[in-house]
N, C-alpha and C positions, 0 to 999 in steps of 0.2 A: 880613032883615039878612044881608049877605054875610059868611061866615066870613073871618077873617084868614088862617087856615091851613085848607086842605081837601085831603084825600087820598082817592083812590078806588082801592081794591084795589092799593095800592102794594106792590111786591114786589122783593126783591133776592135772587138765587140765585147761589151759587158752585158751580162744578163742580170737585170735587177728584179729579183723575186719572180713573180709570174707575169710581169709586164712585158712589153715589147723590148727586144734587144736594143741597146744603145751603142751607136757607133762612135767611139772616140777617134777613130781614123777609118776612112772608107776608100778602098781601091786607089791608094796613092801610087801613081806611076810618075817617076821623077828621075832626072839625070843631072848630076852636078859635075862639071867638067874640070880637068886639072888646071890649077892656077887661077881659078876664079874665086871671087868672094860672093857667096850666094846668101841672100837674105830670105829668111822664112818668116813671112808676115801673117799676122792675124791677131784679133783681140784675144784676151785671156779666155781660156777654155776652148779655143778653136781646134786644138789637137797638136800644137807645136811640140810640147814636152813629151807627149805620147810618141810622136815620131822619133824624137831623139832617144828616148828610152828603148825603142825597138831597134834603132840603129846600133846602140851600144849593147844590145842583147841583155838589157836589164829586165825586160819583159818579153814575152813571146807573142808573135802575131797569131791572130785567129786564122788568117789566110794570107797568101801572097808571100813575097820574098824580098830580101834586101841584100845588096852586095856592096862592100867597100874594098877598094883596091882590087876589084874583080873577084873577091872571095866572099863566100856566104858568111853573113855576120853571126850565124849560129854555129856553124861548123868550125870557124876559124877565129872566134872572138878573142882568144888570148893573143894570137899573132897580130890581129888588127889593132888591139888596144896598145900594143907596143909602138905603134906608128902614129898614134892619135894623141892630141892634147885636148882634154875635155874639161869643160866648166859646166857643172849642173846648175839648175835654177836655184836650188837650195843647197848650200855648201855646209856640210856637217863635219867638223874636225875635232881633234882632241883638245878639249878646252883648257887643260892644264899645261899643254905644251906651248912653247913660244913659236912665233911665226918662223924664226930661223930653224928651229928644231924640225918643224914640219917640212920646210924646204929641203933641209939636209936629208931627211928620211926619204922623201919622194925622189930626190936626186939619186940616192943609193939604190933604190928600187929600179930606177931607170938605167942604172949602170954608169952614173956620173953625168954631170952637165957642165957647160961652160960657165965657170964662176963669174967671169967678167960680164957675161951677158945677164946673169942673174942680178949682179950688182947694178947694171945699167937699168934693168927693169925696175928694181927697187927704188932707185933714185928718181927715175922719171915718174913713177906712180906715187912718189912721196909716201912710201910705205916704211914704217918702223918695224923691223922684224924682231926686235928684242922683247916685245910685249907678249903676254900670254893671250891665247886665242880668246879666252873668256872676256878679256877687256876690250876687244876690238868692236868698233861700230860695224853696222851692216856694210857701210862703204869700204871700210878697211878689210873686212872679210872678203869682199868682192875683189879688192886689189890682190889679196893673197891668192885667191882662186885663179886670177888671171896670170899671176906669176907662175903658179904651179902648172897651168896649161901651156904657157908659152915657153918656159925655160929650157925644155928639151929640143926646141926648134923642130917640132913634129911636122910630118908631111901634110897632115890634115888637122885642122882645129875645128872642134864641134863645140859651140858656145851657146848656152841657153840663157837668153836675156842678159848679155854680158855686162851692160852698163847700169843695171839696176842698183840704186844706192850711190852711184858716183855723181859728184858735182859736175857742172858744165866744163870746168877746166880739165878734169880727169877724163871726161867723155871725149874731149878733143885730143888728149894725149893717146887715149885708146885708139881713136881713129887713125892717128899717125902711125901707131905700132902695127895695126892691121894692114895699112897700105904698104908698110915695109915688108911685112910677111908676103903680101901679094907680089911685091917687087922681086922677091926671092924665088918666085914660082911655086910657092906653096898654096894650098887650098884652104878656104875658110867657109864653114857652114854655120850661120848664126841665126838664131830665132830672135824676133823682136816684135814689139808693137809700136815702136817709135819710128815714124817716117823719116825724121831728120837724120837718124843714125844710119839707116840703110841708104839714104840718098847720098850721104857723104862718102861711103866706102864700098857699096855693093855694085857688082856688074849686072846681076840679074836678081829678080825676086820672085818667089812663089807666094801666092796669096791663098791662105787656108781659111775656110769658113765652115763652121759646124762639122769639122772632121773631113771636109772634102777640099781637094785642091781645085780652085776655080780657074787659075791661069798662071803661067810663068811669063814674065815680061822683063825686058830690059828696063833699068831704072829710069833712063831718059824718057821712055814711053809712059811708064807708070806715073811719073810726076808731072806729066804734061796736062794735068787737069787745069784748064785755063779759067779758074775762078778763085775768088777769095771772099771772105766775110768782111764787111765794112760797117763800123759803128760810127754814127754821126751824132754830135751834140750841137744843136742849132739854137740861136738866141730866140728865134720865133718858133711858134708852134706850127709844125708841118705834119699833115696827115700822111700816113703811108701811101694812100691812093695817089697823092700828088707826085710821088716818085716812081710809081709802078710802071709808068709808060716810058721811062728812059731806056734807051737801047743798052742792053747788057745787064739791066737791073731786074732782079726778081726777089721773091720771098721777103718783101719788106714788112717788118713788124716794129712795134714800139715796145721798148723794154727799159724800165727805170728812167723814163724821161728822154731816152735816146732812141734813134732810129737804127735798126739793124737790117742790113740787106745783103743779098748775094750779088756779086759783081762778076760778070764774065767779060773778058776782053779788056779794052783800054779804059782808063779813068776819065778821059776827056769828056765824053757825053755827060757823065755824072757831074763833073766839076762845072761844066757850062750850065747845067740845070740848077746848080746850087748858087750861081752867081748873084741872084737877088737877095740871098739870105746871109746873115752873119753866122759864120761857122766857128763855133768855139773849139771843137776838137774833132779830129778824124783818127780812127784807129783801124788798122788793117790786120786781119788774122788769117794766116794760111789755113787751108782746109786740113782737117784731121785725116788720119789714115782711113778711118771708116767712111768719111765723106768722099774721099777720093775713090775708095773701093766702090761705093754706091754709084759714083759718076761713071766709072768704067764698066761696072758689072750689073748695074740696075738691081734687080731682085736677087742677084746671086747666080743667075744662069745665062743672062744675055749680056754680051759686050756692047757698049755704046760706041760713039765716035765712028760709026760705019763698019766696025769690025764684026766678023761672023761669030756665031756661037762656037766656042772651042775650048778645049783644055790642052794647053801646051805642056808637053813633058820634057822638052829640051830646047 
């Protein structure tokens, strides 16, 4: 089966004055399969947007190659773009036009769209297309960008931080729409730094750090980091050292009168140890993407949980 997106040692290097070259992307080898939702993860500045710009042929690589639908992205960019729905990280549109005018214009450029589907997207995203672009909030501009990317029902969606500026309800609706796209057998490649977003909709994720792909994992494996942060407020004064020996408890610190600790595994040993104390409040926080990354990949080169050092390309 031919991958929808395939890169081979794709690199982008910038030379800053007389200093050392800076890799925005280094030797990216990656394959995205037909019909999957692929999440491209990493903190801001990791190289996610650079990758997308290379795939879209907006910038040219220093070395390596990229293919979409089996075609070289440089030689066949026009034909490829006709089959893609694209949402950039920063969406710049004609400020004096209304949302509907922009939708109509893009529709004509694409040779027409299903107006009933456009109306459905507009309703579900609670978007008012009658207003001028300059009056839209960042969230409403994001909604318009999503409509423009989705409305042609393209074979491939490439979305750069698609839910930035959307409230939690709209994020959930976006997730539902993407799962529908997947159900139709179409492919989605989206960049994100929000773990909950990719956990809800992605089949696999690639983790990018400092311009390098560290691993590609199934979401179920990535999110199996069996720890969480627990904040305790107790009536009595309890020193961190008193909790440090509890099974599964580590990194105990005192912050603003509360105890904060890292808990691996079950709550029961901790709760039993707290039984002599009056517990005023317990708050549990899921680990951040960066914390899970560090749990899985240590210093960025070694996988933990018994896995060998590797970079998976497919």
